[in-house]
C-alpha positions in Angstrom: 94.7 121.1 70.7 92.2 119.4 72.9 92.7 117.3 75.9 93.6 113.5 75.5 91.0 111.1 76.9 93.5 109.7 79.4 94.1 113.2 80.6 90.4 113.9 81.1 90.1 110.5 82.9 92.8 111.4 85.2 91.3 114.7 86.0 87.9 113.1 86.6 89.6 110.5 88.9 91.2 113.3 90.9 87.9 115.0 91.3 86.2 111.8 92.3 88.9 111.0 94.8 88.5 114.4 96.5 84.8 113.8 96.7 85.4 110.3 98.1 87.8 111.6 100.6 85.1 114.0 101.9 82.9 111.0 102.4 81.1 110.7 99.1 80.6 106.8 98.8 79.1 107.1 95.3 82.2 108.9 94.1 84.5 106.0 95.5 82.0 103.5 93.9 82.6 105.1 90.6 86.4 105.0 91.0 86.0 101.3 92.0 84.0 100.5 88.8 86.5 102.5 86.6 89.6 100.6 88.1 88.4 97.2 89.4 89.5 95.3 86.3 93.0 96.7 86.2 93.6 96.1 89.9 92.2 92.5 89.6 94.5 91.9 86.6 97.5 93.1 88.5 96.7 91.0 91.4 96.3 88.0 89.3 99.9 88.6 87.8 101.3 89.1 91.2 99.8 85.9 92.9 100.8 83.5 90.1 97.4 83.3 88.5 95.5 82.3 91.6 92.2 83.8 90.9 90.6 83.3 94.2 93.6 84.9 96.0 93.6 87.7 93.3 89.9 88.4 94.1 90.7 88.6 97.8 93.7 90.9 97.3 91.6 93.1 94.9 88.9 93.5 97.6 91.7 94.2 100.2 93.2 96.9 98.0 89.9 98.7 97.5 89.2 98.5 101.3 92.5 99.9 101.9 92.0 102.7 99.2 88.8 103.7 100.9 90.6 103.9 104.2 93.6 105.9 102.8 91.8 108.0 100.1 92.4 111.0 102.2 96.2 110.5 101.6 95.7 110.9 97.9 97.2 114.4 97.1 96.7 114.5 93.4 100.5 114.8 92.8 100.2 111.7 90.5 97.3 110.1 88.7 94.8 108.3 90.9 95.4 105.1 88.9 99.2 105.3 89.8 98.4 105.8 93.4 95.8 102.9 93.5 98.4 100.6 91.6 101.1 101.3 94.1 98.6 100.7 96.9 97.6 97.4 95.4 101.2 96.2 95.0 101.8 97.2 98.7 98.7 95.1 99.7 99.8 92.1 97.7 103.5 92.3 98.6 102.7 93.0 102.3 102.1 89.2 102.8 105.6 88.6 101.5 107.2 91.2 103.7 105.4 90.0 106.7 106.2 86.4 106.2 109.7 87.2 104.8 109.1 84.9 101.9 111.6 86.2 99.4 113.6 83.2 98.2 117.3 83.0 97.6 118.8 82.1 94.4 119.8 78.6 95.7 116.1 78.1 96.6 115.0 79.5 93.1 117.0 76.9 91.4 115.0 74.0 93.1 111.7 75.9 92.3 112.6 76.5 88.6 113.1 72.8 88.0 109.5 72.0 88.8 107.6 71.0 85.7 104.9 73.4 84.3 101.3 72.6 84.6 100.3 70.5 81.6 97.7 71.5 79.1 94.1 70.3 79.7 94.0 68.2 76.6 96.8 65.6 76.1 97.0 66.2 72.3 97.9 69.8 72.9 101.0 68.9 74.9 103.0 67.6 72.1 105.2 70.1 70.5 103.7 73.1 72.4 106.0 75.9 73.4 105.6 77.3 76.7 103.6 80.5 76.7 104.5 83.5 78.5 101.9 82.9 81.4 103.1 79.5 82.1 106.7 80.5 82.0 106.0 83.4 84.4 104.3 80.9 86.7 107.5 78.7 86.8 109.7 81.6 87.9 110.7 81.7 91.6 108.4 84.1 93.4 110.9 86.8 94.0 112.1 86.8 90.4 108.6 86.7 89.0 107.5 89.7 91.3 110.5 91.8 90.3 110.0 91.0 86.6 106.3 92.0 86.7 106.9 95.1 88.7 109.9 96.3 86.5 109.2 95.0 83.0 105.3 95.0 83.0 104.3 97.6 85.5 107.3 100.0 85.0 108.6 100.3 88.5 112.3 101.4 89.1 114.6 99.1 91.1 114.7 101.6 94.0 110.9 101.5 94.2 110.8 97.6 94.0 113.4 97.6 96.8 111.4 99.8 99.0 108.1 97.9 98.3 109.6 94.4 98.9 112.1 95.3 101.8 115.1 94.1 99.7 118.3 95.8 98.4 118.4 97.4 95.0 121.1 95.0 93.9 118.9 92.1 95.0 116.1 93.5 92.7 118.4 93.8 89.8 119.8 90.2 90.4 116.2 88.8 90.7 115.3 90.6 87.3 118.4 89.2 85.7 117.6 85.7 86.8 114.0 86.0 85.7 115.0 87.2 82.2 117.5 84.5 81.8 115.1 81.8 82.8 112.4 83.1 80.4 114.8 83.3 77.6 115.8 79.6 78.2 112.2 78.5 78.5 110.7 80.4 75.6 113.4 79.8 72.9 
């Protein structure tokens, strides 16, 4: 049996990361081109669809990756390392500002009406789509839901990244799922 394309990509990324760690800017540029869309997409989801903020965070993530490329040991895929670094960059703002909301605050946030569709005729009878429903979630619940259900992080990892207790992570996930179920059914 031959290698799978993803396995070859991971090995190529590891080799590029090692070259970049040795100072090869072209190798890092190749890594950037291979991963920029995924990093940007992750940032968009984590910042509630704010594309300008997502662009800034994506740039910040790659600057941080260049600074920390020497710490990539190859024990995991480069894409996994970069993903975790990106999440840390984006959530670093929340940790520094201690902006995790409580459930009492979340109830007030959840009652805010979603953004209306651009065309009035589209509003009537439209169900909330997933993106709009995610945008309505309280920040902490949305972040935990994205990290756990979409990105595949475990609660202990989310707790470490967000500076919260594991139980708080689980509670935020439960709250997010419950709200989504209400809004989407």
